[in-house]
N, C-alpha and C positions, 0 to 999 in steps of 0.2 A: 594745529596739525591738520593737513588736508588729506583725508584718507582716500580721496579719489586718485591720488598720485602714487598710492601703494603699488609696487611692481610685483607681479607674480610670474610664474614660469610653468611650462608644461610638465605634468607629473612624469611623463615618459623620460624626462631628463634626470629624475631623482634616483639616487642610490638608496635602496631599502635594506634594512637589516633582517627582515623577517619575510619569508615566502611561504606559499602553501605547502611546498615540499617539507617545511619544518613543522607542519601541523601534526599533532599526536593522532595516531589512528585509534580506532575503537578498541583494538586489542593491545594497546600500549602496555608494556610491563610496568607493574606497580612498584617495582624495586623494593620489595619487602614491606612497604607501607601498609599492606592489607592486614599485617599483624598488629598494627597500632590500635590499642584498645579504645582510644578516643574516637578514631575513625569508625571503628566497628559500632560503637554506641550511636554515633551520629547517623550512620547508615541504617541502623535498626530503627531509629526514631523516624527517619524518612519513610521507611517501608511501613511502619505502623500507621503513620499519618495517611499514606495512600490507601491502605486497607480500610481506614475509618472514614475515608472521604474528606480528610482535612487538607487545608492549604499548605503548599510548600512554595515559599517565595524565595527567589534567587536574586541577590544583589552582587554585582561584580564591578571591579575596577578594570581599567584598560590593560593592565599587565596580563590579565587572564586571557585576553584575546591574542596579544602579541607573544605570549608564552605557548600558544598553539593548543589551547584547551577547548576550542569552540565545538569540535565534532563530538566530544564527550558530553557536553552540555546539550547540544542539539538532540543527541540520542535520548537523553533523559526527558527532554521536552516531548519528543515524538512518542515516547512510551507512556506519556501521561503522568510522569513523576513531578514535573515542575509546572506550576500554575501561573506564575508571574515572573518576568524577568525585568530587573531594574539595573540601570548602568549609569555611570557618570558620562560626561561628554567625550572622554577619550575612548570609551567603549564604542560609541557610535562612529567615531572617526576611523579607528582601526578596522572595525567591522565593515564599514562602507568601502574603504580602500581595498580590503581583501576581496570583497565581492566584485569591485570594479577592475582591479589590475592583478589580483592574486598576490599582493605584496603590501607591506606597510612598515612603519617605524624607520624614520629617517635619522641621520646623523645630526644630532642637535648641535654639538660643538662646532662642527664645520659650518652649519647654517648660521650660527650667530656671528661669524666673522664678517659675512657680507650681507646680513640681513635677509637671507633667503629661507631661514628656518620657518616651516609652516606655511610657506607661500606657494605651494602647489596649486595651480589654477583650478583644475577640475574638482578637487575635493571641496575647496571653499565655495566655488560658484554653485555646484550642483546641490550641495547640502544646504546652503543658504537659500537657494530656490525652493527646496522642499519645505523649509521652515516658514518661509513667507506664505507659501501655498497652504501649509497646515494651519497657520494662524488665521488666514482668511476663511478657512473651512471649519475652524473651531475644533481641530483635532490636535493630539499631542505630538511632541517632538519624536518619540520613538516610532509611532505609526507613520508619521510624515516621511521620515527617512526610509523606513521599510518599504513604503509605497513607492518611493523614488527608485530604490533598488529594483523593485519589480517592474516599474514603468520602463526603466532603462534596459531591462533584460540583461543585466550584467552577467558575464560568462561564468563567474565563480560564485553566484548567489546561493548555490546549494550549501556553501560553507559559511553563510551569514547567519548569525544568531537573530538579528532583526528580521530578516526576510523569513526565516523559518517560524519565528513567533507569529508573524503576520499570517502565513499560510496555515498555521495550526490554530489560529484564533486565540492565541495566548496574549494577554496584555504585555506590552513591552514599553517601558517608561525610561526616559532619560532625564537626568537631573543635573543641571549645570550651574556653575559659578561664572557669571559673565566676566569675560577677560581671561578665563582659564584654559581655553581651547583654541587650536590653531585657526579654526573656521571663523573665530571672532576677529582675527587679524585681516580677513579678506575684505576688499572694498565693498563687496555686496552684502556684507553682514548688516542685519536689521535687529537692533537691540529689543524693539518691541515684540518682534516675532519670536526671538529667543525667549523672552520672558513669558509670553502668552503660551507657547507650546510646552515649555518646561513646567509652567504652573499647571496646565491641564494635566500633565503627567503626574504631578504631585497629588492632585486630587484623585487620579486613578489608583495610585499607590495606596492612598488612605482607604479607598474602598476595599482593596485586597487585604490590608492590615486589619481592617474592621472584622474580617472573617478568619483571622489567624488563630483563634482559640484552639488549643490542642494540636496545632500544626507545627510547621518548622520554618524558621527563617535562617537562610545561609548568607553570610557576608563574606565574599571571597575577593580579597585583594583591594578593598577600598578602606583606607586608613582614616579618612576624615569626613569626606562629603556624604557618603551614603549612610554611615552610622548616625550622623546628625539628622539627615532627612528622615530616617526610620524613627528616631526619637520623637520628632515633631508629629509624624504621621500617627504614631501610636498614641500620643497625647490627644490629638484631635479626635481619633476614633473613640477613646474612652470618654472624653469630654462630651461627646454626642450620644453617650449612653450604651456603647457597644462593650460588653463585658469581656474584653480580650485579655485572656490570661491562660496560664497553664501550657504555653507553647514552648518549643525547644529552639534555642538559638545556637549557631556555631559560627565562629569567626576563623577564617583561613588566611594566614599571611606568613610572610618570611620572618617578620620581627614582631615584638610585643609593642603595639601602638596604643597609646592611652585612650583615645576616643573610641576606637573599635573595641577595646577590652571593656571599657565602662558602659558605653551605650548599647553594645550588642550582648556582652557576656554577663556583666555584673548587675546592672540596674534593673533589668527585667525580672530578676529574682524576687523582687517585692511583689510580683504578680503570680508567684508560684511557678516561675519558669526555670528551666534548667539550661545552663549555658556551657558551651564547650569552646576551648581555645586550641585550635589545631595549628601547630607550627611546622613549616617546611615549604619547599618550592612547589609551586602549583603543578609543575610537570611530574611531581611524584605523588602529591596528595590527591589530585583530582582523578587520575587513572585508578588509584586505589578505591576512592569513594565510589566511582562509577561501577567498578567491578563488584564491590560489596553490596551496593544497592540492587544490582541485577541479580546477584546470588540470593539476596533476601526475597526478591520477588519471584525467584524460581525461573528466571529468564536467561540463565547462562547455560 
């Protein structure tokens, strides 16, 4: 296979299923989910962690961004509630495209017919440029992409999770499976740069997890990759002598997924942790969580 012959097309020609107009506002109605006792308990533990100066780590999957929840999470970051943002590769792509063109999420079925799925030129070229530069400078994937958003002065960067994490000096880490993201299809993709930058981010996540004792870990919308990454990060932290225990975990998703349930909710209980499994659409559960946390902090 000669990857130099891969054909791309201008992103301006692409039809997108999600636009900034679909983004949830900060005062989005919680649709009654504020009464959910599980959500109330999770919010109370986040508030307690903040009052005690403990870590609150947020892990998210790509659906969280293209379901329009970014502004809610950015607000919690800006208020000092979230200490670390970790995402999979899809998070970086949807976030980057929203910052760049104010839209994301293409029609996969249509693109498969003619081989154009994931072949938008600007997304692949600019993100891969950032990763090559990041690898050369010894920085992680998340920071490299965030700095590219800042360097390009994208019109919609105020709604970017990565850009806001950068400006707020919050660690933002991206954890990828090579071959799993559309930017890996682009002819400019460099596997060594992908590996180096994502591995740097894995080490950064371990540093945060090593300080998670009595804190809170939220996994929102990642069914496989981030639960596995967290399990390994926690193991390394404990192997190196960090007594990480007594923290709270919460998994938010549409369905009951085996890895998220075991790695996030169940297995940490051996360390004296309490796990919560919150079921429901992100566009309902996250506005409710946001409002409950602000109420607990006395900021509503």
